[in-house]
TORKOL-4160 file (C-alpha; in steps of 0.2 Angstrom, whole numbers, padded with zeros to 4 digits, m for minus):
459
<pt num="1" X="0000" Y="0000" Z="0001"/>
<pt num="2" X="0017" Y="0011" Z="0008"/>
<pt num="3" X="0023" Y="0009" Z="m0012"/>
<pt num="4" X="0007" Y="0012" Z="m0021"/>
<pt num="5" X="0005" Y="0029" Z="m0013"/>
<pt num="6" X="0023" Y="0035" Z="m0016"/>
<pt num="7" X="0018" Y="0030" Z="m0034"/>
<pt num="8" X="0002" Y="0039" Z="m0035"/>
<pt num="9" X="0012" Y="0056" Z="m0027"/>
<pt num="10" X="0026" Y="0051" Z="m0038"/>
<pt num="11" X="0011" Y="0054" Z="m0053"/>
<pt num="12" X="0005" Y="0068" Z="m0045"/>
<pt num="13" X="0023" Y="0078" Z="m0044"/>
<pt num="14" X="0027" Y="0074" Z="m0063"/>
<pt num="15" X="0010" Y="0078" Z="m0067"/>
<pt num="16" X="0012" Y="0098" Z="m0059"/>
<pt num="17" X="0030" Y="0096" Z="m0066"/>
<pt num="18" X="0022" Y="0095" Z="m0081"/>
<pt num="19" X="0007" Y="0110" Z="m0081"/>
<pt num="20" X="0020" Y="0123" Z="m0072"/>
<pt num="21" X="0031" Y="0118" Z="m0090"/>
<pt num="22" X="0016" Y="0122" Z="m0101"/>
<pt num="23" X="0012" Y="0137" Z="m0091"/>
<pt num="24" X="0029" Y="0145" Z="m0097"/>
<pt num="25" X="0030" Y="0142" Z="m0113"/>
<pt num="26" X="0020" Y="0159" Z="m0117"/>
<pt num="27" X="0027" Y="0177" Z="m0111"/>
<pt num="28" X="0011" Y="0189" Z="m0104"/>
<pt num="29" X="0013" Y="0207" Z="m0109"/>
<pt num="30" X="0004" Y="0221" Z="m0102"/>
<pt num="31" X="0004" Y="0239" Z="m0096"/>
<pt num="32" X="m0003" Y="0257" Z="m0098"/>
<pt num="33" X="m0002" Y="0269" Z="m0114"/>
<pt num="34" X="m0005" Y="0286" Z="m0111"/>
<pt num="35" X="m0010" Y="0298" Z="m0126"/>
<pt num="36" X="m0009" Y="0284" Z="m0138"/>
<pt num="37" X="m0009" Y="0285" Z="m0155"/>
<pt num="38" X="m0021" Y="0273" Z="m0161"/>
<pt num="39" X="m0026" Y="0258" Z="m0153"/>
<pt num="40" X="m0015" Y="0245" Z="m0159"/>
<pt num="41" X="0004" Y="0243" Z="m0150"/>
<pt num="42" X="0012" Y="0234" Z="m0164"/>
<pt num="43" X="0025" Y="0218" Z="m0162"/>
<pt num="44" X="0039" Y="0217" Z="m0173"/>
<pt num="45" X="0055" Y="0207" Z="m0174"/>
<pt num="46" X="0063" Y="0217" Z="m0186"/>
<pt num="47" X="0056" Y="0238" Z="m0186"/>
<pt num="48" X="0044" Y="0240" Z="m0200"/>
<pt num="49" X="0040" Y="0218" Z="m0199"/>
<pt num="50" X="0026" Y="0217" Z="m0187"/>
<pt num="51" X="0020" Y="0200" Z="m0183"/>
<pt num="52" X="0010" Y="0203" Z="m0171"/>
<pt num="53" X="m0004" Y="0216" Z="m0162"/>
<pt num="54" X="m0012" Y="0221" Z="m0147"/>
<pt num="55" X="m0027" Y="0229" Z="m0143"/>
<pt num="56" X="m0026" Y="0244" Z="m0132"/>
<pt num="57" X="m0040" Y="0249" Z="m0125"/>
<pt num="58" X="m0047" Y="0265" Z="m0132"/>
<pt num="59" X="m0051" Y="0274" Z="m0114"/>
<pt num="60" X="m0040" Y="0268" Z="m0102"/>
<pt num="61" X="m0025" Y="0265" Z="m0113"/>
<pt num="62" X="m0021" Y="0246" Z="m0104"/>
<pt num="63" X="m0017" Y="0231" Z="m0115"/>
<pt num="64" X="m0011" Y="0213" Z="m0111"/>
<pt num="65" X="m0010" Y="0200" Z="m0120"/>
<pt num="66" X="m0001" Y="0183" Z="m0120"/>
<pt num="67" X="0011" Y="0179" Z="m0132"/>
<pt num="68" X="0018" Y="0163" Z="m0139"/>
<pt num="69" X="0036" Y="0168" Z="m0147"/>
<pt num="70" X="0053" Y="0161" Z="m0148"/>
<pt num="71" X="0062" Y="0171" Z="m0131"/>
<pt num="72" X="0073" Y="0186" Z="m0134"/>
<pt num="73" X="0071" Y="0205" Z="m0142"/>
<pt num="74" X="0054" Y="0212" Z="m0151"/>
<pt num="75" X="0052" Y="0230" Z="m0155"/>
<pt num="76" X="0037" Y="0236" Z="m0149"/>
<pt num="77" X="0029" Y="0255" Z="m0157"/>
<pt num="78" X="0012" Y="0265" Z="m0156"/>
<pt num="79" X="0013" Y="0274" Z="m0170"/>
<pt num="80" X="0028" Y="0282" Z="m0173"/>
<pt num="81" X="0036" Y="0277" Z="m0155"/>
<pt num="82" X="0042" Y="0261" Z="m0149"/>
<pt num="83" X="0057" Y="0255" Z="m0140"/>
<pt num="84" X="0065" Y="0236" Z="m0140"/>
<pt num="85" X="0059" Y="0224" Z="m0128"/>
<pt num="86" X="0066" Y="0207" Z="m0121"/>
<pt num="87" X="0050" Y="0192" Z="m0121"/>
<pt num="88" X="0055" Y="0176" Z="m0110"/>
<pt num="89" X="0045" Y="0162" Z="m0108"/>
<pt num="90" X="0036" Y="0163" Z="m0093"/>
<pt num="91" X="0040" Y="0180" Z="m0088"/>
<pt num="92" X="0026" Y="0195" Z="m0086"/>
<pt num="93" X="0032" Y="0212" Z="m0095"/>
<pt num="94" X="0023" Y="0227" Z="m0089"/>
<pt num="95" X="0028" Y="0243" Z="m0098"/>
<pt num="96" X="0021" Y="0260" Z="m0093"/>
<pt num="97" X="0021" Y="0276" Z="m0104"/>
<pt num="98" X="0015" Y="0293" Z="m0111"/>
<pt num="99" X="0017" Y="0293" Z="m0129"/>
<pt num="100" X="0017" Y="0313" Z="m0129"/>
<pt num="101" X="0034" Y="0311" Z="m0117"/>
<pt num="102" X="0038" Y="0295" Z="m0122"/>
<pt num="103" X="0057" Y="0292" Z="m0117"/>
<pt num="104" X="0056" Y="0304" Z="m0103"/>
<pt num="105" X="0040" Y="0292" Z="m0097"/>
<pt num="106" X="0044" Y="0274" Z="m0100"/>
<pt num="107" X="0045" Y="0262" Z="m0085"/>
<pt num="108" X="0045" Y="0243" Z="m0083"/>
<pt num="109" X="0036" Y="0240" Z="m0068"/>
<pt num="110" X="0035" Y="0223" Z="m0069"/>
<pt num="111" X="0049" Y="0211" Z="m0076"/>
<pt num="112" X="0056" Y="0196" Z="m0066"/>
<pt num="113" X="0071" Y="0196" Z="m0077"/>
<pt num="114" X="0075" Y="0214" Z="m0075"/>
<pt num="115" X="0082" Y="0213" Z="m0091"/>
<pt num="116" X="0066" Y="0225" Z="m0100"/>
<pt num="117" X="0072" Y="0241" Z="m0086"/>
<pt num="118" X="0088" Y="0238" Z="m0093"/>
<pt num="119" X="0085" Y="0240" Z="m0110"/>
<pt num="120" X="0076" Y="0257" Z="m0106"/>
<pt num="121" X="0090" Y="0265" Z="m0095"/>
<pt num="122" X="0100" Y="0259" Z="m0110"/>
<pt num="123" X="0090" Y="0268" Z="m0124"/>
<pt num="124" X="0086" Y="0282" Z="m0114"/>
<pt num="125" X="0105" Y="0285" Z="m0109"/>
<pt num="126" X="0107" Y="0284" Z="m0129"/>
<pt num="127" X="0105" Y="0301" Z="m0135"/>
<pt num="128" X="0114" Y="0309" Z="m0118"/>
<pt num="129" X="0130" Y="0298" Z="m0125"/>
<pt num="130" X="0130" Y="0304" Z="m0143"/>
<pt num="131" X="0126" Y="0321" Z="m0137"/>
<pt num="132" X="0141" Y="0321" Z="m0125"/>
<pt num="133" X="0155" Y="0311" Z="m0135"/>
<pt num="134" X="0149" Y="0316" Z="m0152"/>
<pt num="135" X="0154" Y="0304" Z="m0164"/>
<pt num="136" X="0151" Y="0314" Z="m0180"/>
<pt num="137" X="0159" Y="0304" Z="m0196"/>
<pt num="138" X="0167" Y="0322" Z="m0203"/>
<pt num="139" X="0178" Y="0319" Z="m0188"/>
<pt num="140" X="0197" Y="0315" Z="m0190"/>
<pt num="141" X="0198" Y="0293" Z="m0189"/>
<pt num="142" X="0206" Y="0295" Z="m0172"/>
<pt num="143" X="0194" Y="0306" Z="m0165"/>
<pt num="144" X="0178" Y="0295" Z="m0171"/>
<pt num="145" X="0187" Y="0281" Z="m0164"/>
<pt num="146" X="0190" Y="0291" Z="m0145"/>
<pt num="147" X="0171" Y="0296" Z="m0146"/>
<pt num="148" X="0163" Y="0278" Z="m0152"/>
<pt num="149" X="0178" Y="0269" Z="m0138"/>
<pt num="150" X="0170" Y="0281" Z="m0125"/>
<pt num="151" X="0153" Y="0276" Z="m0128"/>
<pt num="152" X="0155" Y="0259" Z="m0126"/>
<pt num="153" X="0166" Y="0260" Z="m0109"/>
<pt num="154" X="0150" Y="0271" Z="m0103"/>
<pt num="155" X="0137" Y="0255" Z="m0110"/>
<pt num="156" X="0150" Y="0242" Z="m0101"/>
<pt num="157" X="0147" Y="0251" Z="m0085"/>
<pt num="158" X="0129" Y="0255" Z="m0088"/>
<pt num="159" X="0128" Y="0236" Z="m0085"/>
<pt num="160" X="0140" Y="0233" Z="m0073"/>
<pt num="161" X="0127" Y="0242" Z="m0062"/>
<pt num="162" X="0113" Y="0232" Z="m0066"/>
<pt num="163" X="0117" Y="0218" Z="m0052"/>
<pt num="164" X="0098" Y="0211" Z="m0055"/>
<pt num="165" X="0103" Y="0205" Z="m0072"/>
<pt num="166" X="0103" Y="0186" Z="m0076"/>
<pt num="167" X="0124" Y="0180" Z="m0080"/>
<pt num="168" X="0116" Y="0171" Z="m0096"/>
<pt num="169" X="0109" Y="0188" Z="m0102"/>
<pt num="170" X="0123" Y="0200" Z="m0095"/>
<pt num="171" X="0138" Y="0190" Z="m0103"/>
<pt num="172" X="0127" Y="0189" Z="m0121"/>
<pt num="173" X="0125" Y="0209" Z="m0119"/>
<pt num="174" X="0142" Y="0211" Z="m0115"/>
<pt num="175" X="0148" Y="0204" Z="m0130"/>
<pt num="176" X="0133" Y="0212" Z="m0138"/>
<pt num="177" X="0142" Y="0229" Z="m0132"/>
<pt num="178" X="0157" Y="0226" Z="m0140"/>
<pt num="179" X="0147" Y="0223" Z="m0158"/>
<pt num="180" X="0139" Y="0240" Z="m0158"/>
<pt num="181" X="0154" Y="0246" Z="m0156"/>
<pt num="182" X="0162" Y="0237" Z="m0170"/>
<pt num="183" X="0145" Y="0242" Z="m0180"/>
<pt num="184" X="0149" Y="0259" Z="m0178"/>
<pt num="185" X="0166" Y="0257" Z="m0183"/>
<pt num="186" X="0161" Y="0248" Z="m0198"/>
<pt num="187" X="0150" Y="0263" Z="m0201"/>
<pt num="188" X="0165" Y="0275" Z="m0202"/>
<pt num="189" X="0170" Y="0267" Z="m0217"/>
<pt num="190" X="0156" Y="0272" Z="m0230"/>
<pt num="191" X="0160" Y="0288" Z="m0225"/>
<pt num="192" X="0180" Y="0288" Z="m0224"/>
<pt num="193" X="0184" Y="0278" Z="m0239"/>
<pt num="194" X="0175" Y="0295" Z="m0250"/>
<pt num="195" X="0181" Y="0309" Z="m0240"/>
<pt num="196" X="0198" Y="0304" Z="m0233"/>
<pt num="197" X="0211" Y="0290" Z="m0233"/>
<pt num="198" X="0211" Y="0279" Z="m0217"/>
<pt num="199" X="0226" Y="0274" Z="m0209"/>
<pt num="200" X="0227" Y="0252" Z="m0212"/>
<pt num="201" X="0225" Y="0249" Z="m0194"/>
<pt num="202" X="0210" Y="0258" Z="m0190"/>
<pt num="203" X="0198" Y="0243" Z="m0194"/>
<pt num="204" X="0209" Y="0231" Z="m0189"/>
<pt num="205" X="0198" Y="0225" Z="m0175"/>
<pt num="206" X="0185" Y="0224" Z="m0186"/>
<pt num="207" X="0198" Y="0213" Z="m0196"/>
<pt num="208" X="0201" Y="0202" Z="m0184"/>
<pt num="209" X="0182" Y="0198" Z="m0180"/>
<pt num="210" X="0179" Y="0182" Z="m0191"/>
<pt num="211" X="0165" Y="0184" Z="m0200"/>
<pt num="212" X="0164" Y="0170" Z="m0208"/>
<pt num="213" X="0164" Y="0159" Z="m0192"/>
<pt num="214" X="0147" Y="0165" Z="m0187"/>
<pt num="215" X="0142" Y="0163" Z="m0168"/>
<pt num="216" X="0126" Y="0156" Z="m0166"/>
<pt num="217" X="0118" Y="0161" Z="m0154"/>
<pt num="218" X="0127" Y="0180" Z="m0155"/>
<pt num="219" X="0117" Y="0180" Z="m0171"/>
<pt num="220" X="0098" Y="0178" Z="m0163"/>
<pt num="221" X="0104" Y="0188" Z="m0147"/>
<pt num="222" X="0113" Y="0204" Z="m0156"/>
<pt num="223" X="0108" Y="0214" Z="m0168"/>
<pt num="224" X="0121" Y="0223" Z="m0170"/>
<pt num="225" X="0130" Y="0207" Z="m0173"/>
<pt num="226" X="0117" Y="0202" Z="m0187"/>
<pt num="227" X="0120" Y="0220" Z="m0194"/>
<pt num="228" X="0140" Y="0215" Z="m0195"/>
<pt num="229" X="0138" Y="0198" Z="m0203"/>
<pt num="230" X="0124" Y="0206" Z="m0217"/>
<pt num="231" X="0136" Y="0220" Z="m0220"/>
<pt num="232" X="0150" Y="0204" Z="m0223"/>
<pt num="233" X="0140" Y="0197" Z="m0234"/>
<pt num="234" X="0134" Y="0213" Z="m0243"/>
<pt num="235" X="0152" Y="0215" Z="m0247"/>
<pt num="236" X="0155" Y="0199" Z="m0253"/>
<pt num="237" X="0138" Y="0196" Z="m0263"/>
<pt num="238" X="0146" Y="0215" Z="m0273"/>
<pt num="239" X="0160" Y="0205" Z="m0275"/>
<pt num="240" X="0149" Y="0191" Z="m0284"/>
<pt num="241" X="0142" Y="0207" Z="m0293"/>
<pt num="242" X="0156" Y="0210" Z="m0303"/>
<pt num="243" X="0164" Y="0195" Z="m0305"/>
<pt num="244" X="0146" Y="0185" Z="m0312"/>
<pt num="245" X="0137" Y="0201" Z="m0318"/>
<pt num="246" X="0121" Y="0196" Z="m0310"/>
<pt num="247" X="0112" Y="0208" Z="m0297"/>
<pt num="248" X="0116" Y="0212" Z="m0278"/>
<pt num="249" X="0100" Y="0202" Z="m0276"/>
<pt num="250" X="0104" Y="0185" Z="m0283"/>
<pt num="251" X="0122" Y="0188" Z="m0279"/>
<pt num="252" X="0117" Y="0190" Z="m0260"/>
<pt num="253" X="0105" Y="0176" Z="m0258"/>
<pt num="254" X="0121" Y="0166" Z="m0267"/>
<pt num="255" X="0132" Y="0170" Z="m0253"/>
<pt num="256" X="0122" Y="0167" Z="m0240"/>
<pt num="257" X="0121" Y="0148" Z="m0248"/>
<pt num="258" X="0138" Y="0147" Z="m0240"/>
<pt num="259" X="0134" Y="0150" Z="m0224"/>
<pt num="260" X="0141" Y="0135" Z="m0213"/>
<pt num="261" X="0127" Y="0134" Z="m0200"/>
<pt num="262" X="0109" Y="0129" Z="m0208"/>
<pt num="263" X="0096" Y="0141" Z="m0193"/>
<pt num="264" X="0108" Y="0155" Z="m0197"/>
<pt num="265" X="0105" Y="0153" Z="m0215"/>
<pt num="266" X="0086" Y="0151" Z="m0215"/>
<pt num="267" X="0085" Y="0166" Z="m0205"/>
<pt num="268" X="0096" Y="0177" Z="m0219"/>
<pt num="269" X="0091" Y="0170" Z="m0232"/>
<pt num="270" X="0070" Y="0174" Z="m0226"/>
<pt num="271" X="0076" Y="0190" Z="m0222"/>
<pt num="272" X="0083" Y="0194" Z="m0240"/>
<pt num="273" X="0070" Y="0183" Z="m0250"/>
<pt num="274" X="0052" Y="0191" Z="m0240"/>
<pt num="275" X="0056" Y="0205" Z="m0227"/>
<pt num="276" X="0069" Y="0213" Z="m0239"/>
<pt num="277" X="0059" Y="0209" Z="m0252"/>
<pt num="278" X="0074" Y="0200" Z="m0262"/>
<pt num="279" X="0065" Y="0189" Z="m0269"/>
<pt num="280" X="0053" Y="0203" Z="m0281"/>
<pt num="281" X="0068" Y="0214" Z="m0283"/>
<pt num="282" X="0080" Y="0202" Z="m0294"/>
<pt num="283" X="0078" Y="0204" Z="m0311"/>
<pt num="284" X="0081" Y="0182" Z="m0314"/>
<pt num="285" X="0067" Y="0176" Z="m0300"/>
<pt num="286" X="0070" Y="0159" Z="m0307"/>
<pt num="287" X="0087" Y="0157" Z="m0304"/>
<pt num="288" X="0084" Y="0166" Z="m0284"/>
<pt num="289" X="0069" Y="0154" Z="m0281"/>
<pt num="290" X="0082" Y="0139" Z="m0285"/>
<pt num="291" X="0094" Y="0148" Z="m0275"/>
<pt num="292" X="0083" Y="0149" Z="m0261"/>
<pt num="293" X="0076" Y="0131" Z="m0261"/>
<pt num="294" X="0096" Y="0126" Z="m0261"/>
<pt num="295" X="0098" Y="0136" Z="m0245"/>
<pt num="296" X="0082" Y="0134" Z="m0235"/>
<pt num="297" X="0078" Y="0121" Z="m0224"/>
<pt num="298" X="0063" Y="0128" Z="m0216"/>
<pt num="299" X="0049" Y="0121" Z="m0227"/>
<pt num="300" X="0036" Y="0135" Z="m0220"/>
<pt num="301" X="0048" Y="0148" Z="m0229"/>
<pt num="302" X="0050" Y="0138" Z="m0243"/>
<pt num="303" X="0032" Y="0137" Z="m0247"/>
<pt num="304" X="0030" Y="0154" Z="m0243"/>
<pt num="305" X="0041" Y="0159" Z="m0257"/>
<pt num="306" X="0036" Y="0144" Z="m0270"/>
<pt num="307" X="0019" Y="0154" Z="m0268"/>
<pt num="308" X="0027" Y="0170" Z="m0270"/>
<pt num="309" X="0037" Y="0165" Z="m0286"/>
<pt num="310" X="0025" Y="0159" Z="m0295"/>
<pt num="311" X="0013" Y="0175" Z="m0293"/>
<pt num="312" X="0028" Y="0183" Z="m0298"/>
<pt num="313" X="0028" Y="0175" Z="m0313"/>
<pt num="314" X="0010" Y="0184" Z="m0319"/>
<pt num="315" X="0016" Y="0200" Z="m0316"/>
<pt num="316" X="0032" Y="0203" Z="m0326"/>
<pt num="317" X="0036" Y="0216" Z="m0336"/>
<pt num="318" X="0025" Y="0218" Z="m0352"/>
<pt num="319" X="0010" Y="0207" Z="m0345"/>
<pt num="320" X="m0006" Y="0214" Z="m0340"/>
<pt num="321" X="m0007" Y="0223" Z="m0323"/>
<pt num="322" X="m0019" Y="0215" Z="m0310"/>
<pt num="323" X="m0033" Y="0227" Z="m0307"/>
<pt num="324" X="m0043" Y="0236" Z="m0293"/>
<pt num="325" X="m0062" Y="0240" Z="m0293"/>
<pt num="326" X="m0069" Y="0253" Z="m0285"/>
<pt num="327" X="m0059" Y="0260" Z="m0273"/>
<pt num="328" X="m0063" Y="0273" Z="m0260"/>
<pt num="329" X="m0058" Y="0290" Z="m0266"/>
<pt num="330" X="m0052" Y="0301" Z="m0249"/>
<pt num="331" X="m0059" Y="0318" Z="m0262"/>
<pt num="332" X="m0075" Y="0306" Z="m0263"/>
<pt num="333" X="m0083" Y="0293" Z="m0273"/>
<pt num="334" X="m0075" Y="0278" Z="m0280"/>
<pt num="335" X="m0058" Y="0275" Z="m0293"/>
<pt num="336" X="m0055" Y="0257" Z="m0302"/>
<pt num="337" X="m0037" Y="0255" Z="m0309"/>
<pt num="338" X="m0047" Y="0255" Z="m0328"/>
<pt num="339" X="m0052" Y="0273" Z="m0324"/>
<pt num="340" X="m0034" Y="0279" Z="m0324"/>
<pt num="341" X="m0028" Y="0269" Z="m0342"/>
<pt num="342" X="m0022" Y="0284" Z="m0354"/>
<pt num="343" X="m0008" Y="0288" Z="m0345"/>
<pt num="344" X="0007" Y="0282" Z="m0336"/>
<pt num="345" X="0002" Y="0278" Z="m0315"/>
<pt num="346" X="0012" Y="0275" Z="m0302"/>
<pt num="347" X="0006" Y="0267" Z="m0288"/>
<pt num="348" X="0011" Y="0269" Z="m0270"/>
<pt num="349" X="0007" Y="0252" Z="m0259"/>
<pt num="350" X="0006" Y="0261" Z="m0241"/>
<pt num="351" X="m0001" Y="0261" Z="m0223"/>
<pt num="352" X="m0001" Y="0273" Z="m0211"/>
<pt num="353" X="0008" Y="0264" Z="m0198"/>
<pt num="354" X="0020" Y="0259" Z="m0209"/>
<pt num="355" X="0037" Y="0270" Z="m0203"/>
<pt num="356" X="0046" Y="0267" Z="m0220"/>
<pt num="357" X="0029" Y="0272" Z="m0230"/>
<pt num="358" X="0026" Y="0288" Z="m0219"/>
<pt num="359" X="0043" Y="0295" Z="m0222"/>
<pt num="360" X="0043" Y="0293" Z="m0242"/>
<pt num="361" X="0026" Y="0307" Z="m0239"/>
<pt num="362" X="0036" Y="0322" Z="m0241"/>
<pt num="363" X="0049" Y="0315" Z="m0258"/>
<pt num="364" X="0033" Y="0307" Z="m0265"/>
<pt num="365" X="0025" Y="0324" Z="m0262"/>
<pt num="366" X="0041" Y="0334" Z="m0274"/>
<pt num="367" X="0040" Y="0322" Z="m0285"/>
<pt num="368" X="0022" Y="0325" Z="m0290"/>
<pt num="369" X="0025" Y="0344" Z="m0289"/>
<pt num="370" X="0039" Y="0340" Z="m0301"/>
<pt num="371" X="0030" Y="0330" Z="m0312"/>
<pt num="372" X="0014" Y="0342" Z="m0313"/>
<pt num="373" X="0006" Y="0341" Z="m0330"/>
<pt num="374" X="0018" Y="0326" Z="m0336"/>
<pt num="375" X="0008" Y="0312" Z="m0341"/>
<pt num="376" X="0010" Y="0303" Z="m0327"/>
<pt num="377" X="m0004" Y="0299" Z="m0313"/>
<pt num="378" X="0002" Y="0297" Z="m0293"/>
<pt num="379" X="m0011" Y="0284" Z="m0285"/>
<pt num="380" X="m0007" Y="0280" Z="m0266"/>
<pt num="381" X="m0016" Y="0262" Z="m0260"/>
<pt num="382" X="m0020" Y="0262" Z="m0241"/>
<pt num="383" X="m0019" Y="0244" Z="m0237"/>
<pt num="384" X="m0025" Y="0249" Z="m0218"/>
<pt num="385" X="m0037" Y="0242" Z="m0210"/>
<pt num="386" X="m0057" Y="0245" Z="m0209"/>
<pt num="387" X="m0054" Y="0251" Z="m0188"/>
<pt num="388" X="m0039" Y="0263" Z="m0195"/>
<pt num="389" X="m0052" Y="0273" Z="m0210"/>
<pt num="390" X="m0050" Y="0288" Z="m0198"/>
<pt num="391" X="m0033" Y="0288" Z="m0194"/>
<pt num="392" X="m0030" Y="0286" Z="m0215"/>
<pt num="393" X="m0041" Y="0300" Z="m0217"/>
<pt num="394" X="m0033" Y="0310" Z="m0204"/>
<pt num="395" X="m0014" Y="0308" Z="m0211"/>
<pt num="396" X="m0018" Y="0314" Z="m0229"/>
<pt num="397" X="m0027" Y="0328" Z="m0221"/>
<pt num="398" X="m0011" Y="0332" Z="m0209"/>
<pt num="399" X="0003" Y="0327" Z="m0219"/>
<pt num="400" X="m0007" Y="0339" Z="m0236"/>
<pt num="401" X="m0003" Y="0321" Z="m0246"/>
<pt num="402" X="m0005" Y="0325" Z="m0264"/>
<pt num="403" X="m0010" Y="0314" Z="m0280"/>
<pt num="404" X="m0025" Y="0302" Z="m0279"/>
<pt num="405" X="m0028" Y="0292" Z="m0261"/>
<pt num="406" X="m0037" Y="0277" Z="m0262"/>
<pt num="407" X="m0043" Y="0266" Z="m0248"/>
<pt num="408" X="m0040" Y="0249" Z="m0253"/>
<pt num="409" X="m0057" Y="0237" Z="m0249"/>
<pt num="410" X="m0046" Y="0222" Z="m0237"/>
<pt num="411" X="m0031" Y="0228" Z="m0232"/>
<pt num="412" X="m0016" Y="0213" Z="m0236"/>
<pt num="413" X="m0029" Y="0204" Z="m0242"/>
<pt num="414" X="m0034" Y="0214" Z="m0255"/>
<pt num="415" X="m0035" Y="0204" Z="m0273"/>
<pt num="416" X="m0024" Y="0217" Z="m0279"/>
<pt num="417" X="m0014" Y="0215" Z="m0264"/>
<pt num="418" X="m0012" Y="0197" Z="m0264"/>
<pt num="419" X="m0009" Y="0197" Z="m0286"/>
<pt num="420" X="0005" Y="0208" Z="m0283"/>
<pt num="421" X="0012" Y="0197" Z="m0271"/>
<pt num="422" X="0012" Y="0212" Z="m0259"/>
<pt num="423" X="0019" Y="0204" Z="m0241"/>
<pt num="424" X="0028" Y="0222" Z="m0236"/>
<pt num="425" X="0026" Y="0240" Z="m0236"/>
<pt num="426" X="0029" Y="0253" Z="m0244"/>
<pt num="427" X="0028" Y="0245" Z="m0264"/>
<pt num="428" X="0030" Y="0256" Z="m0278"/>
<pt num="429" X="0024" Y="0251" Z="m0295"/>
<pt num="430" X="0024" Y="0258" Z="m0310"/>
<pt num="431" X="0012" Y="0256" Z="m0325"/>
<pt num="432" X="0012" Y="0263" Z="m0344"/>
<pt num="433" X="m0005" Y="0271" Z="m0354"/>
<pt num="434" X="m0013" Y="0252" Z="m0359"/>
<pt num="435" X="m0010" Y="0247" Z="m0341"/>
<pt num="436" X="0004" Y="0234" Z="m0345"/>
<pt num="437" X="0018" Y="0234" Z="m0331"/>
<pt num="438" X="0033" Y="0244" Z="m0331"/>
<pt num="439" X="0043" Y="0237" Z="m0314"/>
<pt num="440" X="0033" Y="0231" Z="m0302"/>
<pt num="441" X="0045" Y="0236" Z="m0290"/>
<pt num="442" X="0050" Y="0252" Z="m0294"/>
<pt num="443" X="0062" Y="0261" Z="m0285"/>
<pt num="444" X="0054" Y="0276" Z="m0271"/>
<pt num="445" X="0050" Y="0293" Z="m0272"/>
<pt num="446" X="0068" Y="0298" Z="m0261"/>
<pt num="447" X="0077" Y="0286" Z="m0274"/>
<pt num="448" X="0085" Y="0294" Z="m0287"/>
<pt num="449" X="0082" Y="0279" Z="m0297"/>
<pt num="450" X="0066" Y="0285" Z="m0298"/>
<pt num="451" X="0069" Y="0300" Z="m0309"/>
<pt num="452" X="0079" Y="0289" Z="m0321"/>
<pt num="453" X="0065" Y="0275" Z="m0324"/>
<pt num="454" X="0055" Y="0291" Z="m0329"/>
<pt num="455" X="0067" Y="0297" Z="m0342"/>
<pt num="456" X="0069" Y="0280" Z="m0348"/>
<pt num="457" X="0052" Y="0281" Z="m0352"/>
<pt num="458" X="0048" Y="0297" Z="m0358"/>
<pt num="459" X="0037" Y="0306" Z="m0345"/>
């Protein structure tokens, strides 16, 4: 009988432990946002690439949600204001902030790890450090290097004062601070090679870091380290462009295919193909697709890219453009693509929550003014959700946006967006007067190549 009791108790213990482990498979993110721009708290793995949304109560500003995400750092934003948070499984993170005074007011009031208060403090000190040490690209190389090294030391000192951080996190963050230093060091290269002749040993620390041998854990922890890896890949890709006379998108994914770590390789090829729109931008979709399948071992990613490839074959240059019908016009009435035939059409696909989209608005206004009276119509199509309809109207008025402003019928699920394989925005498309595609991924208004494209087509 005694042995039976022991077995029963053991089973209960195992059951309880099993339940507690299941409870640790998620993170709770909660808090209060005063003066919220809208009712959405956007969560992104990369800035501008939303993966989840939490609803903010319109009256109280409170939010709370259970997130089943891989442990790590995520960017959360409301409107144009945001910050990085660390989401650990089994942890509850509570954030309080006033959007009107974002960086001064933001606090993490609950977090068993202590990591998020550290991130907030580090971010808050960032502006002070930049102001104090002034790491400007127009200063002499030694002055620049001294400035970024002083910033690095200040970050190290801050990390030492945060005594309640988990040791594993502290060790990773110490390396991350060094990678942030190297990332700033490499940025001087872009300026220095154009303006100054740097000394041979200026980049010695950067070259000493063996970027061919990728540290998997650092890659997924440190944004700065990922930027260094991407920088090295892009450098090698530019060499491959010259060697094989291929476009930079194809050269980049070929370079990534040489990465040894499969987990990192999966991340890199997906980022370049989907998030950075390499699959859409390349001139050789077939070969790009073939290399992607060779490089990736992630079945879901391959399936997504396969669907995209099939769609892209339908929207090549010279094909008749997919169409849309009766999109609501900000000025009243409805507009279909058919109504725009007879002139070139430059389509701007955007949304109010998309920061890169909003940054293009002043440039687009300038282009519209420059081509006033020319044989071209400028059309902006919002992929905002219906709940953000009033926000769409308000932004058009506040930003004095010009051109034809349309509201799509079902955001990213609109047939037009699906037909064009629009998975990220902004996206720009140029059509000829007959409605045929000239460029299904045209340059942005801020890119001088846009005017060159217009000139090529005698617009």
